N, C-alpha and C positions, 0 to 999 in steps of 0.2 A: 504493500500500499504506499502511496506517495505521501511524504511528510508535508504538512501544511507550510512550514517555513520555506521549503524549496519553491512551492507554488507562489508564495508572497515575493520571494527574491526574483523569480522569473517575471512575475507581473510588474514588479518595480523596474526591472531592467527594460522591459518592453515599453513601459510608460515613459521612462527617461529617453529612450531612443526616439519614440514617436514625438514627444514634446520638443526634442531638439530639432527634428525635421520640420515640424510645424513652425517653430519660432524662427528657423533660419530664413523663412520667407519674409520676415518683418525687418525693415531697415534698421530699427532701433536696436535689434538684437544682433544682427550680422553686420554691424557698421564697420566700414573700412577705416583704419586710422587716418587722421587728417593729413599727416605727412605723406602717406602713400597716395592719397587722393590728389594732393596738390603737385605731386612729383610729375604726373603726366603732363601738366601745363607749364612746367618750369623750362626755361630756355637754356640750352647749353648743358643740361644735366647729363652726366655720364650714366650708362647703364649699370656700371659697377657700383655706383653710389646708391642704387635702389636697394632697400633692405630685403633680404631673402626670407621667405616664409616656408613652412613645411610643404605647402602645395607646390611651390617652385622647385623643391628638391624631389618631390615624388612624381611630378609630371613626366620627366623624361623616362623614368622607369616604367610608369604606367603606359606610356605610348609604345615603348619597345615591347613590353610584355604582352600588351593587348594585341599588337600586330602578330606576334608569334602564336598566340592562342587562336586568333582568327584564321591564320594559315592552316592550323591543325584541322579546322572544319571546312577547308576549301575556299576560304575568302581571301584570295591572293591579291585582289585589287587594293590599291592604296585607299585608306580611309578618307583622305582629303578629297579624292576624286568622287567617292560616293556621296560625301556631304555636299559637294558642289552640285552634283547631279540632282540631288534631292532638294537643292536650294534651301538648306538649313543654315541659319546664321549662327554657326558655332564652329570653333576651330577644333582640329583633331585631338589635341591634348586635353581640352575640356571634355570632349565626348568620352575619351578613354577614362578620365577621372570620374565621370558620371557612372561609367560601367563598373569601375572598381568600387565606387561608393555603394552601388546596388549590391555588388557581391559581398562587400564587408557587412552591409546591413543584414542581408539574408544569413550570412555566416553567424553573426551575433545572435540573431533570433533562433537559429537552429541550435547553437550551443546552449542557449537558455532552456530550450525545450529538452535537449538531451540531459542537461543537468537536472531537470525536473522529473522526466519520465524514466530515465535510465534504461533505454532499450538495449537489445543485444549488440555486441560489438560490430558485426557486419552491417547492421542497419545504421548504426551510429557513423561508421566510416563512410557508408554510401551517402548519408545525409550531409556530412561535413564536406565531402568532395562535390556532391551534386548541387547543393544549394547555391554556393557562390558561382559555380559554372552556369547554373540556370539564370541567375541574375545578370551575368555577363552576356549570355546569348539572347536574352529577352530584348535588350537594347539593340543588339545586332539585327535581330529579326525586325524590330520596329524601323530601323534604318533601311533595310531591304524593302520593307513594305512601302516606305515613303518614296524610295527610288522607283519602285514598280508603279505606284500611283501617279507619280510625276510623268513617267513615260506613257501611261495610259491617257493622261490628260493631253500630253503633246500629240499623241497619235489621233485623238478624237478631234482636236482643234486644227490639225494640219491640213485636211482637205479644204476647209473654208479659207484658211489663211493663204494657201497656195493659189486658190482660185482668185482671191482678191489681189494677190501679187501679180498674177498673170494679167488681170484687167488693167491694173495701174501701169504696167510696163507696156501693154498694147496701146494704152491711151497716151503714151509719150513720156511717161516718167522714166527717169534714169533708175538704175538699180538702187543706188544709195538713197535717193529721194523716196522711192517706193517703200524701202525698208523703214525709213524714218516715219513715213505716214502710217505704217502698221505697228510701229513700236510704241505701244501705249501700256505703261505699267499698270498692274492690278486689273488688267482686262483679260487675263488668261495666261496660260503657261507659255504659249508660243509668243504672245506679245511681250511678255517679260524677257524671254530669250532674245527677241529681236531688239529690245531696248538695251540689253547688255551688249549685243553686237554693235549697235550704233555708238554706245559708250566706248567700246574698245577702239572703234575707228577714230573717235575724238582723242584717244590717248596715243595715237600714232600708228596703229595697225592699218593695213589696207583692208578694203571691204572683203576681199577673198580670204585673207588671213583670219579675219574675225569670224567669217562664216565657217572656215575650216575648224577653228577653235570651238565653235558652237557644236559642230557635228561630232568632234572628238569627245566633247563633254556629254552630249545627249546619248550617244551610242544607240541610235535608232536607225534602222535601215532606210526608212523612207526619208529621213532628214539627210542621210548620207547621199541619197540619189538626188534630192533637191539641190543640195550644195554643189554636187558635181555638175548639174545643169547650169546653175548660176555662175559657176567658175568660168564658163565659156562666154560670158556676157561681152567681153571685149573682142571676141572673135566672130561674132555673128550679129546680124541685123534683125534676126527673127526670134529673139529671146522670148517674147511674149507667147508665141506659139509653142515653143519648147516647154515653157513653164506650164502652159495650159494642158499640154499632153501629160506632163508629170502630175498635175492636179487630177486629171482623169484617172491615172493609174492609182493614185493614192485613194481616190474615192472608190474605185473598184476593190482595192484591198480592204478598205473599211467595210464594204458591203459583204465581202467574202468572210471576214472575221465575224461579222454580226450574224450571218447565216450559220456559221459553225457554232457560235454561242447558243443560238436558238435551238439547233439540233441537239446540242449537248444537254441543255436544260430539259428538252422534251424527253430525252432518254432518262434523265434523272427522275422525272415525274413518275415513270413506270416502275422504278425500283421498289418503292413502298407498296404499290399495287401488286407487284409480283410476289413480294414477301408475304403480304396479307392473304394472297391466294394459295401459296404453297403450304403455309403452316397448317391451315385447316385440312387441306388435302392429305398431308402427311399423317395428321392425327387420325383421319378416317381410314387410311391404309394401315396404320399401325394396329388398330383395334382388331380387325380380323386376323392379321398376321400373328399377333400375340395369342389370340384365341386358338389358332391352329397349332401353335407351338405347345400350348397347354394340353391340347388333345393328344398330340404325339407323345408328350412326356407321361401322361396318365395311361396311355395305351401301352 
C-alpha cells in the first residue's frame, strides 16, 4: 500500500512545477534584469561584455544533442530549414531548448510518480527513458505537422495565384511588378512567400535568385516547375502563355488530388459498415459450428 507522505510529496512537486510554468508567462515573475534588457540597445557594446546565463551555456549542447536525436529517427534535415518552411518565428536553439524543457518536465513528473507508486524495475526504466523521449518527439511531430500544413496551404493557393500571375504578365506587367502586385502579407501563404521574394530583391538579390531561394525553401514540386518557367522570362516574349499553361497543369493536379481524397474517404466510409456486417455474420456461423463440435464430442 502506498504511504500517504509519498503521495503528498508527489503532489507538492507537481504543484510546484505547474505553478512555475504558469507564473513564467507573467512578466513580473520572469522579468529580465534591467542591465540585460538595456544591453541590446547599447552602442558599441562588445558581445563578450554581455553576462552569460545558464541558458546561454546549455543552448549549444541542446542544439547539438537535439540534432543527433532527430537523426536517430530519420530527421536529417536541418532544423533551421524546417522552421523557415513552417514560417515559425523562432530560432533553432530556442526550439531545441523548448524540446528539452518538455523532456525535463515529463522526466520530473515520471520520477515523482515512480517515487510514489514504486512499480517494477523494467516498467520504471521504460518510463524514465520513454517519457523524456516522448516529450522531445511531440514537438518534432508538431513541427512536421506545421510544415505539412504550410505546404498544403501553398498547394491549395497556387492555382489561383498562378492564374493571376499569368493574367498580369499577359496584360503587360513585367515579372517583378506582377510579383509585387500579388505580394500582399497576411493574405495567404503564397502571398506571404511572394512578399518575402520581393523583400529579398530589395536586399540585393535578382528576381530569379529570390525565386530560386523560395523554391528551395518550399520544396514543393509545383513551385519548382513554376520557378523554372519564370526563370526563362528574359529569354522569351510569350511568358504569359507559358505561365498560363503551368497554371492549367497545377489546376489539373489539384483536381486529381481532390478526386483521390474523395475516393479514399469513400472507401473509409465502408470500413465500419463492413465490420458491422461481418461481426454478426461470424456470430451466427459460430453458433452452429460450436453446436456441431459439441455433438461430435458427446458422440
